[in-house]
C-alpha positions as CSV (number, residue, x, y, z in Angstrom):
1,M,62.8,58.8,30.9
2,P,60.7,56.9,33.3
3,P,57.1,59.0,32.5
4,T,56.2,60.5,36.2
5,E,59.1,62.8,34.9
6,E,58.2,63.1,31.1
7,D,54.7,64.0,32.5
8,F,56.8,66.3,35.2
9,E,58.4,68.0,32.9
10,L,55.7,69.1,30.4
11,E,53.3,70.2,33.4
12,L,56.7,72.6,33.7
13,R,57.0,73.8,29.6
14,S,53.3,73.8,29.6
15,L,53.7,77.3,32.3
16,P,53.8,81.1,30.5
17,G,57.2,81.9,29.7
18,V,58.7,79.1,29.6
19,L,62.0,78.9,27.1
20,N,63.7,76.2,28.5
21,V,63.4,73.0,31.0
22,G,66.9,72.0,32.8
23,M,66.7,68.8,35.6
24,G,69.7,67.8,38.1
25,H,69.5,64.1,38.8
26,R,70.2,61.8,42.0
27,E,72.5,58.5,41.8
28,N,68.8,56.7,41.8
29,G,67.6,59.0,38.9
30,D,65.5,61.1,40.7
31,V,65.2,64.3,39.7
32,D,66.9,66.8,42.4
33,S,67.5,70.1,41.0
34,V,65.3,72.1,38.8
35,T,65.6,75.3,36.7
36,L,63.3,77.2,34.4
37,I,64.2,79.6,32.2
38,V,61.7,82.2,31.0
39,H,60.4,85.0,29.5
40,G,58.0,87.8,30.3
41,Q,57.0,86.6,33.0
42,D,57.5,87.4,36.9
43,P,59.9,84.8,37.4
44,G,59.0,84.4,41.7
45,S,54.9,84.1,40.5
46,I,56.4,81.3,37.9
47,Q,58.7,79.9,40.6
48,G,55.8,79.7,43.0
49,V,53.8,77.6,40.6
50,A,56.7,75.4,39.7
51,L,57.1,74.2,43.6
52,Q,53.6,73.2,43.6
53,I,53.9,71.1,40.7
54,A,57.3,69.8,41.7
55,S,55.6,68.3,45.2
56,L,53.1,66.2,43.3
57,Y,56.3,64.8,41.4
58,F,60.0,64.9,43.2
59,P,58.9,67.1,46.2
60,D,62.6,67.7,47.6
61,A,63.8,68.9,44.0
62,V,65.4,73.1,44.4
63,V,63.8,75.0,41.9
64,T,65.2,78.0,40.0
65,V,63.7,80.0,37.8
66,E,65.7,82.6,36.1
67,D,64.7,85.6,33.9
68,A,66.3,84.9,30.4
69,D,66.0,88.6,29.7
70,L,69.2,89.5,31.5
71,D,72.8,88.6,31.2
72,T,71.9,86.6,28.8
73,A,75.5,85.2,27.5
74,D,76.8,85.0,31.1
75,R,74.3,82.8,32.6
76,I,74.5,79.8,29.2
77,G,77.7,80.1,30.2
78,E,77.8,79.8,33.7
79,N,74.9,77.0,32.8
80,G,76.5,75.3,30.0
81,R,73.2,75.0,28.1
82,V,72.6,75.3,25.0
83,A,69.4,78.1,24.4
84,L,67.3,78.3,21.5
85,V,67.4,81.6,20.3
86,R,64.8,81.9,16.8
87,A,63.2,79.4,15.0
88,A,61.4,80.4,12.5
89,F,61.0,80.1,7.7
90,E,63.4,81.8,5.8
91,G,63.9,82.6,2.3
92,P,61.8,81.6,-0.9
93,E,61.5,78.3,-0.7
94,N,60.7,78.4,3.1
95,A,62.6,75.9,4.9
96,C,62.9,76.0,8.4
97,E,65.6,77.8,10.4
98,V,67.1,77.7,14.0
99,Q,68.8,79.5,16.2
100,L,71.5,77.9,18.9
101,N,73.5,79.8,21.6
102,F,75.9,78.1,23.4
103,E,78.5,80.3,25.7
104,G,77.7,83.4,23.6
105,A,78.1,81.1,20.3
106,I,75.7,81.2,17.7
107,G,74.9,78.1,16.0
108,T,72.6,78.5,12.1
109,G,71.0,75.2,10.7
110,R,68.1,74.9,8.0
111,S,66.0,72.2,6.5
112,S,63.2,72.5,3.9
113,S,62.0,68.9,5.6
114,G,58.4,70.9,7.3
115,P,57.9,72.6,10.1
116,L,57.9,69.4,12.2
117,I,60.9,67.0,10.6
118,G,62.1,70.1,9.3
119,G,62.8,72.0,13.0
120,V,64.7,68.5,14.4
121,E,66.7,68.3,11.1
122,A,68.1,72.0,11.3
123,T,68.4,71.8,14.7
124,L,71.1,69.1,14.6
125,A,72.1,71.2,12.1
126,A,72.8,73.8,14.3
127,L,74.0,72.1,17.0
128,R,76.8,70.7,14.5
129,D,77.6,74.6,13.5
130,L,78.7,74.8,17.0
131,G,81.2,72.2,17.5
132,F,79.2,69.3,19.1
133,D,79.4,65.9,17.8
134,V,75.6,64.4,17.4
135,P,75.4,60.3,15.9
136,Y,72.2,60.9,16.3
137,H,69.6,60.5,13.6
138,L,65.4,61.6,13.4
139,I,63.3,58.9,14.1
140,G,60.3,60.3,14.6
141,A,58.8,63.9,15.0
142,V,55.0,63.5,16.3
143,N,51.7,66.1,17.7
144,V,50.7,64.5,21.0
145,A,46.9,64.9,22.1
146,T,47.2,66.6,25.6
147,E,44.6,68.2,28.1
148,R,46.8,71.5,27.7
149,G,47.3,71.0,24.0
150,W,49.5,69.4,21.5
151,P,53.7,69.1,22.3
152,V,55.5,67.6,19.9
153,M,57.6,64.5,20.8
154,V,60.3,64.0,19.5
155,T,62.1,60.5,19.0
156,L,66.0,60.3,18.1
157,R,68.4,56.9,17.5
158,S,71.9,56.8,18.2
159,N,74.0,56.0,15.1
160,L,76.3,53.7,17.3
161,H,73.6,51.5,18.7
162,D,69.9,51.1,19.1
163,V,69.4,53.8,22.5
164,D,66.9,56.1,21.8
165,R,66.0,59.7,22.8
166,I,63.1,61.4,23.6
167,G,61.8,64.9,24.3
168,I,59.0,66.8,24.5
169,A,57.7,70.4,23.9
170,Q,55.1,72.4,23.7
171,S,55.8,76.3,21.8
172,D,54.7,78.7,19.6
173,G,54.3,76.3,16.8
174,D,55.4,73.7,15.3
175,L,58.6,74.6,14.3
176,A,59.6,75.6,18.2
177,S,58.0,73.3,19.8
178,A,60.1,70.9,17.3
179,A,63.2,72.5,18.1
180,K,63.1,72.3,21.8
181,A,61.6,68.6,21.8
182,T,65.2,68.0,20.1
183,L,67.4,70.2,22.7
184,D,65.5,68.3,25.6
185,A,66.0,64.8,23.6
186,L,69.9,65.6,23.9
187,N,69.7,67.5,27.0
188,R,72.3,65.1,29.7
189,Y,73.9,64.5,26.2
190,L,75.1,68.1,25.1
191,T,76.4,68.2,29.0
192,L,79.7,66.5,28.2
193,P,82.2,67.8,27.7
194,R,83.6,64.9,25.3
195,N,80.8,66.0,22.7
196,F,81.9,68.9,22.2
197,R,84.5,70.4,20.1
198,P,84.1,73.7,19.2
199,R,84.6,75.8,16.4
200,G,88.4,76.4,14.4
201,S,90.3,73.8,17.0
C-alpha cells in the first residue's frame, strides 16, 4: 500500500466510532471511493470530517458512512465485507477469541499467544472457520507510535510466494486493534470470490 494511502486510512480509522474502512480503487491505483462503518456516532458528522481528510489525500474520492447499528446483516451481505463482531479474552487460560461476521455467518477463532500475536492468529482462524482460504502466516505484529496513539501494524506473508500484506488499525486495546489490522491487511484478498468456500460445500 502506498504510504499516502496508509496514512489516509489511519486518519480515517482514528475518527471516533469508526469500526471499519473499505476502499475502492481506479485502474491506476488511486482511491476513488471510501466506505466507513461507524458505531455510536452521527454518520453525517463523521462524513463531514472524513471528506475533509479525503480532500488532503484523494480529493476526488466519494465518501460514504454507514451506521453499524442499522440492518447489520443486510449491510454486510450487500458489501461482501468481513466484519469484526467481538475480540475478547475468554476462559481460565485467558485466551484471545475473535468472532467475525460474513453475510450473516459467524466464524470464531482462538489463540493463547497474547493480545498482538494471538489477535492475529485468532482472526486468521475465524476467517478459516467462515470458509475462507487464507494461505498467509504472521510475520510481525507491533505497536506503532503516532500522534494519535499506538495503532497495531500487522505483516502477513503468503505461503505460496514472498508477497507481504500489511494492515494497520487502532481500536480499544491491542487485541481488537490486531484483529482489525489483520482484516485490513487481507481486505482486498477476501473480496475475491475464489478465496471463499462456504462451510459444508
